N, C-alpha and C positions, 0 to 999 in steps of 0.2 A: 381260887387259883387263877392266875392270869396267863396270857401268852407270854412266854419268856424267851430270852436269848442271852445267855449268861456272859459270853465272851466272844469278841471278834476273832476270827481265825487270822493267820498270818497275811493272807491276801487282803482281807478286809482292813487290817491294820495299815497295810501299805497304802491302800486307797484313802483311808482316813488321813494319813500323813500327807498325801498329795493334796487333799482338800485343804488341810491346814496351811500348806505352803502357798497355795493360790490365794487363800484368804489373807495371809500375811502380806503378800504383794498388793492385794486390793486395799489393805489398810493404809498403805502409803499414799494412795490416791484419794481416799474418801474420809479418812480419819486423821492421820498424822499430818498430812499436808493438803487440806481441802482447797480446791480451786473455786473460781466463781461459778463454775457449772456444776459443782458437786450437789448443790441443793436440787437442781433440775434433774440430775441423774437419780437422786433418791426418790423424787416425786414420780418420775417415769417408772422406776422399778416397782414402787408401791402400786402404781396404777396397773401395771402389767400383772402383778400378783393378784390384785383385786379382781380384775377382769377374768383372769385364768381360773381362779378358785370358784367364782360364780358360774363360769361356763361349764364346769364339770357337772353342775346341777341343772344345766339347761337355761341358766339366767345369763343372757348375752348382752353385752354392752360394748360399744365401740371404744377404741383406744382413746379417742378425743374425750368422750364422755367419762371414761374412767379417770382421766387426768382432771377433768372438771370436778368429779366427786372428791378426789384428793385435795383439790384447791378450794373446796367449799363453794363452787360455782354451780349454776343451773346447767342441765344437760341441753345439748343441741337437738337430739333426735331420739331420746330414750323414752318409752312409755312410762306412765305413772307407777304401775305396779312393779315393773322391773327396777325403776329408779329407787323406789322405797327399799327393795331388797338389797340393792347395791349400797345404798347409804347405811343400811343396818350393818352390813359387813364392814364398811369403813369405820363405823363407830366402834365395833367390837375390836378391830385391830388397833385403833387409837387408844382404846381403854387398856388393852392388855399390854401394849408397848409403853404406855405411860406408867402403868403400875409396876412393871418389871424393873423400872429404874431405881426403885427403892431397894437397898441392900437386904431388907428383911422380907422382901416379897416372897409369897408362897402361893402356889396354885391350889386354892382351897375349893370346897364345894360351892361356896358363895361366888367365887370368881368364875368357876365353870358355868354355873347357872346364869350369872350376869352376862357372860359372853354369849350364851345361847339366846338369852332374852334379846340382846341387841341384834343378833343375826336374824331372828325370826319375829321381831316385834310387829312387822307389817302383816303377819298372817296368824291370827288368833287360833286358827284350827291346828297350828303346830304346837300349841301350848307353850309359848315362849317363856323361858325361865323355869320350866317345870319338866320333871322326868315324864316319860310317856305313861299313860294310865294303865296300859296293859300290854298285850302281845304286839309285836311289830314284825313285819316281814317286808322284804324288798323284792319286787317283781321286775322281770324283764319287760320294759315298756313295749317291745315289739311282739313277744310271744305270750306274755302273761305268766310265764313260769316263775315260780318262787326261787330266788337265787340266794337269799340270805335271811336267816332268822336271828333276831337279837337274843341275848341271854334271857332266860325265864324271868318274869317280872319280880318274883319274890327273891331272886338272887342279885338284882340290879344294884341296890344300895350297898350291900356288902362288897361287891366287886369294885364299885366306884371308889369306896373308901380305901380298898387295897391298892387301887391304881394311884390315888392321891398320895398315899404313903410312899409308893415307888417313885413318883415324880419328885417329891420334895426331899425324901430321905433315903431312898434306895441306894445301895452300894453298887454303883455302875461305873465301869471303867471308861466309858466314853459318853460325852454329851450327845453326840450324834445318835448313839444307840438309845439313850434315854428318850430323846425326841421321837425317834422312829417307833419305839415300842409303845410310847404313850399314844401316838397317832393310831397305831394298829389296834390297841385295846379299846380305844374309844370307838373306832369304826366297827369293831366286832361286837362290842357290848350293845351298840345302837341304843343309847339311853333315851333318845328323844323321838318324838313323833316325826319330826322332820328336822333338817339342818345338822344332821350328824356329821357328814363329811366336812362341811364348812367349819363346824366347831372343832373337829379333830385337827384340821389343817391350821386353824388359828392357834390352837394350843401348841402344836408342833413348833410353829414359829416362835412362840413365847418361850418355850424351853430353850431353843437354840440361842435366842437373843440374850441370854444371861452370860454368854461366854466373853463378851466385851471386846472381841477381836475387831469387829467392824460394827458400823451402825446397824440397828435392828432391821432396817429396811432391806439390808443385803443378806439376811440370814434365811430368807424364805425359800421353800421348795415349791411354792404354789405355781409359779410360772411354768416350771418344768412339768408339773402334774397336768396343768392345763393343756400343754402341747403333746402330752402322752397319756391321754385319758384312757384309751382302751387298755394299754399296758397296766395302768394303775388299777383299773377294775379287774383285769385278769389276775394280777398278782394277789390282790385282796381275796378274790374268789379261790385261788389255789391254796392260799394259806388258811383261809377260814373254813374251807370245805362246806360252805353253805350255812354255817351257823356258829354258835359259840363252842368251839372245839380247841381249848387252850393247850392241848397236848400236841397239836400239830406243829410241824417244823416251820419256824418263822424266817429261816435263812433267805428264801426268795424275796421276802419283803425287806429285810435289812439290806440286801444287796441292791434292790431297786432304789431305796432311799440314798444309799451311798453313791450310786451312779448319778442319781438326780442332783445331789448336792455338788458332786464333782463337776458335772456339766453346767449347772447353774452358776457355780463360781467361775468357771471358764468364760461363760457368757458375759457376766458382769465385768470381769477383768478385760475381756476383749472390747466391750463398749467403752470402758474408761480410756483405753489406749486410743481407740478411734476418736472419741470425743476430744481428747487432749490435742491430737494432731489437727483435727478439723477446726476446733475453736481458735487455735493459733493462726490458721490461715484466714479464718473469717475476721478475726480481730485486725489483721493487716489490711484486709479488704475494706472494712469500714473506715479505718484510719486513713487509708489512701484516698478515700472518697469524701473525706471531711464529714463523716457521719459520727454521731455519738458512739462511744465504745460500747455502751449498754446494748446497742442494737445488734451486736454480734450474737446475743442470746436468742433473739428472734430468729436469726438466720440458722443458728444451731438447731433449734427445735424444728424448723422447716426442713433442714437437711435429713432429719430422722423421721419425717412424716409430714406433719403440717402444724401450723401455729395459729392459735386464736388470740384475740385481744386479751381474754381472761387469763390464759396460760402465760402469755408474755409479760403481762403486768405483775404477775406473781414472781416470775423469774427475775425481772429487772427492778422490781419494787418501785413501780411508778403508778401514777393515777391512770384512770381509764382514758381521759382526754389525751394525756401525754403518750400513752401507748398507741392511741389511734394516729397521732401525728407521726410517731416513729414508724409505724407500719406503712403509712402513706409514703413517707420518704423512701422506704426500702422498695416499695412498688414502683415509685417514680424512677428510681435508680436501676430498675430491672432485676433486682435481686430476689424479689418475691412476686408471686402471681396470685391475685385475689380470686376467690370462688365463693359463690353463695351470697345471700343478702341478710342484712340485719343480724339477728341473734345467731343465725346459722353460718355466718361468714367465717371463712378460714383462709389461710394463705399457704401456698405451696412454694417450694424452692424454685427459683429461676435457674436458667441454664448454668450460670457460673457457680452457684451454690451446689447444684446437682453434680457438677463435675468435681468439685472439691470433695464431696461425699464419696463419689466413686473412687477417687484417687487414694483415699485413706481407708477404704473398706478392707477388713481383715477376714481371713477364712474362718468359718464357724468350726468350733471344736466338737466333733461328734465321735471321738475315739472312745473305745470301751476301756475303762481303767482296769478291768479284770482280765483283759486280753493278755496273752504272753508277751513279754517285752522283747523277745528275740530268741534266737536259737540257743 
């Protein structure tokens, strides 16, 4: 028996419909009519998801180094062990998102174990690619109290097979529900010595990525989870009751996931609208100053944080030397400000670029989709 949730109630269906509408709007920007900056938005979104999902496990990486990981570049300031863990998660996401492009793709036991192997390959004590050898429990790092016990070891393989049947063939009315319940069951089963949460979040994204509405990079809930870690832990604790208790009510978890997907979709749509306006202004700026149009991509990245030579040359598809010349031109024009030396050098937005960013900033969507809509 698994944790189950057979049907969304009327409120939950309305939230799901709202998510679908936002994702449909998003599709116009990132799939149906991609812009020059769409690739950078996808990379930034993947980097944020990668950093957030790892941060839940106490594996912290800067936004710059997360983008470097997505781009296949070296980190500026991340230690070796952390970097190996980050790269492992990147490889797992690359693998699962490549595999799901096949119409015949199924999440099999081999796929599940391969994902876990990639995530934990840097830590042999985690038994990468293998189920845990025995009992496993999760303790509060501060108090030492036991907060969760995985399913008994002799029940693990049968429950995993039941879950795989559900993922691939279960009669489920909603893809969001299938993804949420797959995530929940993997987290509660706790099939691995370590890496359970990262594996569950990776598979959650893979399930949602089959809908074809938008590019897989925009289907993830991981960034939302990373910014709401305590709520994530609290709702898993509430639903699980400290162990494998599949008769407990999964509604709080389902609603957490629906709110997460709703707010994450709002966030991505807000970013696309901001980027569209900002990029248009930056394009005019470089044209009016007789700079190559491609340099607007460097200014766009700086407007949202900072830009490195490595990230700019991926966005503009230029050589390292040409990227260096472009960035120097932008510094000389006063549009970028350099900081750091050699490998650690990055560039910040100058006053004009910063003002353009402020002018196009949109309010963050933090509304509760389950709140009453009016009197």
